[in-house]
C-alpha positions as semicolon CSV with decimal commas, in nm:
position;residue;x (nm);y (nm);z (nm)
1;M;9,849;10,833;7,893
2;N;9,694;10,518;7,746
3;T;9,934;10,299;7,947
4;C;9,851;10,444;8,289
5;L;9,655;10,241;8,544
6;K;9,345;10,461;8,521
7;A;9,318;10,388;8,147
8;S;9,333;10,013;8,212
9;S;9,020;9,797;8,190
10;L;9,113;9,678;8,541
11;W;9,062;10,026;8,694
12;S;8,689;9,971;8,751
13;H;8,779;9,670;8,971
14;V;9,029;9,858;9,187
15;E;8,914;9,936;9,540
16;K;9,015;10,289;9,635
17;L;9,120;10,331;9,997
18;H;9,123;10,662;10,181
19;L;9,350;10,750;10,471
20;T;9,150;10,849;10,778
21;R;9,393;10,812;11,069
22;N;9,718;10,992;11,136
23;M;9,952;10,708;11,230
24;R;10,228;10,942;11,348
25;A;9,990;11,102;11,598
26;Q;9,868;10,759;11,711
27;L;10,208;10,586;11,731
28;Y;10,400;10,872;11,892
29;N;10,111;11,003;12,103
30;D;10,151;11,345;11,939
31;T;9,825;11,518;12,027
32;E;9,907;11,837;11,832
33;S;9,959;11,637;11,514
34;G;9,636;11,451;11,584
35;V;9,434;11,772;11,618
36;F;9,592;11,916;11,305
37;A;9,528;11,594;11,111
38;S;9,163;11,581;11,216
39;K;9,116;11,943;11,102
40;L;9,270;11,855;10,765
41;L;9,025;11,565;10,734
42;E;8,736;11,799;10,816
43;I;8,856;12,034;10,540
44;G;8,881;11,746;10,295
45;D;8,535;11,621;10,386
46;G;8,383;11,970;10,358
47;R;8,272;11,970;10,724
48;L;8,430;12,300;10,835
49;E;8,231;12,619;10,879
50;T;8,254;12,866;10,590
51;D;8,185;13,236;10,550
52;P;7,919;13,369;10,307
53;D;8,176;13,358;10,023
54;G;8,235;12,987;10,085
55;K;8,582;13,037;10,235
56;I;8,683;12,819;10,529
57;I;8,693;12,994;10,864
58;F;9,011;12,902;11,049
59;T;9,038;12,939;11,425
60;N;9,352;13,060;11,600
61;E;9,399;12,709;11,740
62;F;9,441;12,573;11,387
63;C;9,654;12,846;11,233
64;H;9,792;13,188;11,312
65;P;9,701;13,441;11,042
66;V;9,958;13,715;10,977
67;A;9,938;14,041;10,785
68;T;10,279;14,049;10,616
69;G;10,549;13,818;10,486
70;E;10,790;13,954;10,745
71;E;10,547;13,866;11,024
72;L;10,507;13,517;10,880
73;L;10,882;13,459;10,877
74;A;10,922;13,604;11,227
75;N;10,662;13,356;11,356
76;V;10,793;13,051;11,167
77;F;11,166;13,127;11,196
78;P;11,216;13,328;11,516
79;D;11,582;13,414;11,582
80;L;11,684;13,258;11,248
81;K;12,037;13,401;11,244
82;N;12,127;13,232;11,573
83;K;11,951;12,902;11,504
84;L;12,048;12,858;11,140
85;N;12,300;12,582;11,212
86;N;12,053;12,384;11,425
87;E;11,928;12,124;11,175
88;E;11,672;11,979;11,417
89;W;11,519;12,324;11,473
90;L;11,505;12,390;11,097
91;C;11,344;12,053;11,028
92;E;11,058;12,143;11,263
93;R;10,959;12,440;11,044
94;A;10,786;12,476;10,709
95;V;10,591;12,729;10,511
96;L;10,346;12,571;10,268
97;S;10,226;12,751;9,958
98;P;10,013;12,643;9,663
99;K;10,231;12,826;9,409
100;N;10,604;12,797;9,336
101;E;10,619;13,172;9,270
102;L;10,522;13,245;9,631
103;V;10,760;12,976;9,761
104;N;11,048;13,145;9,576
105;K;10,956;13,485;9,725
106;I;10,946;13,336;10,076
107;N;11,277;13,155;10,023
108;N;11,441;13,476;9,905
109;K;11,311;13,667;10,211
110;V;11,457;13,398;10,439
111;L;11,788;13,402;10,251
112;D;11,806;13,781;10,282
113;V;11,829;13,735;10,661
114;V;12,119;13,489;10,640
115;D;12,472;13,629;10,646
116;G;12,739;13,489;10,424
117;A;12,851;13,456;10,068
118;T;12,581;13,435;9,803
119;R;12,604;13,158;9,549
120;V;12,368;13,103;9,257
121;F;12,334;12,755;9,114
122;T;12,182;12,726;8,766
123;S;12,037;12,424;8,596
124;I;12,206;12,272;8,294
125;D;12,072;12,441;7,983
126;T;12,257;12,263;7,704
127;V;12,207;11,926;7,536
128;M;12,482;11,682;7,452
129;A;12,336;11,577;7,117
130;S;12,119;11,792;6,893
131;D;11,881;11,496;6,858
132;D;11,790;11,545;7,225
133;S;11,696;11,910;7,185
134;T;11,340;12,032;7,180
135;A;11,161;12,285;6,966
136;Y;11,137;12,523;7,265
137;P;11,388;12,803;7,312
138;V;11,618;12,768;7,613
139;E;11,503;13,108;7,743
140;F;11,145;12,977;7,763
141;L;11,247;12,656;7,940
142;K;11,440;12,857;8,202
143;L;11,119;13,040;8,296
144;L;10,919;12,724;8,372
145;E;10,835;12,661;8,738
146;L;10,755;12,290;8,760
147;T;10,620;12,120;9,070
148;G;10,891;11,932;9,256
149;V;11,169;12,086;9,046
150;P;11,394;12,367;9,172
151;P;11,394;12,691;8,972
152;H;11,653;12,746;8,697
153;K;11,845;12,980;8,929
154;L;11,872;12,851;9,284
155;R;12,018;13,101;9,531
156;A;12,208;12,991;9,840
157;E;12,327;13,222;10,117
158;G;12,599;13,143;10,364
159;W;12,713;12,869;10,128
160;R;13,045;12,713;10,209
161;P;13,195;12,418;10,022
162;S;13,208;12,106;10,239
163;F;13,588;12,089;10,210
164;V;13,633;12,428;10,386
165;D;13,687;12,404;10,761
166;A;13,429;12,580;10,975
């Protein structure tokens, strides 16, 4: 921690810049991205209307609230079974969540829709040299859900090795 930039005596001289313009919306003339980006900036700046509890009030133009997980998936991934092999279509969709636990639940719901063989990939849970081991039990480490790291057990549906002909 003592070697990071913020701990440096130079940090007080660093000018912090803030992004204020969505270059993708500007360069590609994508008005929907521009509207979405400006709303995100309003949220970040605290300029959006809130309810009495201090929660942000979203309009239907900004987002489409749903009551259930099934309704969410039906709106984000309509006709998933037929469009599953369309990479461009899949790349245009995303469900964002603040917690990995919810992301895993959503992923599993999506995978339940997909036909095909189920394959579970697990992370490596052994060390080559005992000097590299930690004081934490392997069972505990398998339970950790770290940001940017897949879970210990990663489930894949419809998985087919690349060497098998379609």
